N, C-alpha and C positions, 0 to 999 in steps of 0.2 A: 334420789339417793340410791334407789334400787340399781340404777345403771352403774353408779360409782362402785357400789359393793360388788356387783358382778365383775367389774374390771379388776378389783382387788383380788377376788377369788381366782379369776382366770389367770392373772399374772403370778399369783402364788403357786398355782398348779404348774404353770410353765416352768418356773424356776425350780420347783421341787422335783419335777420329773426330768427335765432336761439336764440341769446341773447335777441332780441326784444320780443320773445315769453316768455322768462323767466321774463323779466322786466314788461311787460304789462299784462300777463295772466298766470304767473307761479304758482299762488296759487292753491292748491288742490281744486277741485270742492266742493262747499258747505262750504268752509272756508272763511276767511276774503277776501273781494273783490269780485267783480262780474266777471263772465266769466272765472273763473279759469280753466286751462287745466291740471295742475298738471305735475308730472314727465313724464308721457307717452306723453302728448301733447308737452312738450318742446323737448323730444327726437325725436318725429316725425318732429318737426319744423326744427331741424338740419338735419335730414335725408332727408327730402323732399327738403330742400335747395340744398343739394348735388346732388340729382337726377335731379332737375331742371337745375342746372348749368352744370352738366355732359352732358346733351343733348343740352344745350344752347351754351356753349363755348368749349366743349370737342374737337370739330373738329379743334379748333384754337390752344389751348395750352395743351390739354389733361386733363384740369380741375383738377389740383392738389389742388389748393386753401388751401394748408396746407404745411408748411415748412417740416414737418415730412415726408409727402409723397414724397416731392421733394428730400429729403435726401435719402430716400429708393430707389427712381428711380435712383439717381446719383450713389449710391453704388452698384446697380445692373448692372451698365454699360449702361444704356439706355439714358443718356444725358450727356452733357459736364459740367465741373465745372463752366464755365462762365454762361451758361444758368441757372444752378441751383442757383447760387448766385443772378442773376437778378430776377428769379422767387420768391425767398424768400424775396428780398427787396420789390417787388411790392405786395406780399402777406401781409407783415406787413403794408404797406401803405394802402392797401385796408381795413385791419382790423381797422386801425385808422379812416378811413372815415366812416365805418359802425358804430363804437362806437361814433363818433362825431354826427352822425344823431340821434342815440338813446339818447345821452346826450341832444341834442337840443329838442327832443320830451319830455323828462322828465322835463326839466327845464322850458318849456313853457306850461306844462299841468299837468296831474296826471298820476299815474300808479298804478296797482293793484297787481303786483307781489312782491315777497319777496326780490327783489334786484333792485337797481337803474341803474346798469350798465351791469349785467350779468357776473361780474368778478368771476374767479375761486378762491377757498380758501379751506383750510383744518383746522380742529379744533386743538386746542392746544394739544400736545402730540400724534398727529396722523400723524406726518411727514412720518414715515416709511410706514404706510398704504397708504397714498396718493401717495408716490413715486412709490411703487410697483404697485398700481392700474393704474397709468398713464402710466408707462412703459409697463406693460403687455397688457393693452387694446390698446395702440398704436401699439404694436407688432402685435396683432391680426388684427387690422384694416389695417395696412400697408401690412401685408402678403396677405390679401384678395385683396387689390388693385393691388399688384404685380402679383397675380395669374390671376385675371380676365382680366387684361390688357396685358398679355403676348401674343406673336404672336400665340400661340396655345391655348389661353384661350377662354372663352365664351364671346367674345368682345361685341356682340350685347346686352347682358344683364349686361354689366359692370356697367353702371350708377345705375341701379336698385340694383344690388348686393352690391355695395359700400354704397349707401344711406341706405339700410336696415341694413347693418352691423353697420353703425354709429348709427342708432336707437337703435339697440341691445346694443351696448357699452354704450350709454347714459342711458338706462333703469337701468343698473347695477351700473354705476359709478356716476350718478348725486348725490346720497345720500352721496358719499364719498368726492368728490371734486367739484361737479357741472359739471364735465367732460370737460377736455380740449382735449387731444390727438392731439392738434394742437397749437403750440407755438404762431402763429399769432392771433388765436382766443382769447388766454389768454392775449396777449400783449395789444391790443386795449382797452378792458374794464378796465384792471388794470391801465393804464395811466390815465383814467378819474376817477377811484375809488380812487387811491392813498392809503395811509396808509398801512394796513395789506396786501391788495391785491397786492400792488407794492412790498412789502417786501417778499412776497411768490412767486412772479413771476418766480424766478429762477427755482423752481421745475417744473413749467409747461412749461419750455423751455428744461431743461436738461433731465427730465424723458421721454417725448415724443421722443426727438432726440435719446436717448439710445434705446428705444423700436423699433424705425424705423431702426436703424443700425443693431440691432439683427435680425429683420425681413428680411433685405436685405441679411445678411449672411446666414440665414437659407434658404431663397429662392434660393440663388445660390447653396446651398448644396443639395437641394432636387429636383430642377426643372429639367425637361427634355427639356426645351425650347431650350437650345443651341444645344442639340443633334438633335432635330427636324430640326433646321435651317441648320445644317451641312448636314443632310440627303437630 
């Protein structure tokens, strides 16, 4: 249960800090609203959240805080199906809690960002672009996670590598979908946003899971981890 609670807290922090940056300071500097951090600032908010949680709860649960990562770890043979299912459940709960806090802050005050919840979305006619982007960037992200957390990986720098990879992914993908690569991160804000965000939520669940599954398959095909363990 400690592992599951750690995942819940970690996902809550990721959503609160990452989506919170988009909600309260997401405007580009110099545009509408004060204290705008723009795309780069929001990207770093997500990445720094992962780095902080990696070193905060990594020793307890491994700090997946993302159902796509959990799926990748499951398919790579590093965890049981029961643990994977419980990880995902508590990740979604954590995302809801983080989104609820943002909703409370928005409804009791003001916000300067371009969004009130941090929900992901894609423009009309851009479904294919959004699906490909989410699948490909999740593939890259999960592949890095599997690599740096392998027994023969550079484990001491895992948190930093994973966090900076998430920053990189956000810099490119924010203009396309607002960047999900994490079904739980999309789920919480969409519940509070409703409307189009809720209608489009399926893509931000299916595409990241697909990307994660491909990453696990590729990793198992190219890794030398098993050979090293046997030796």
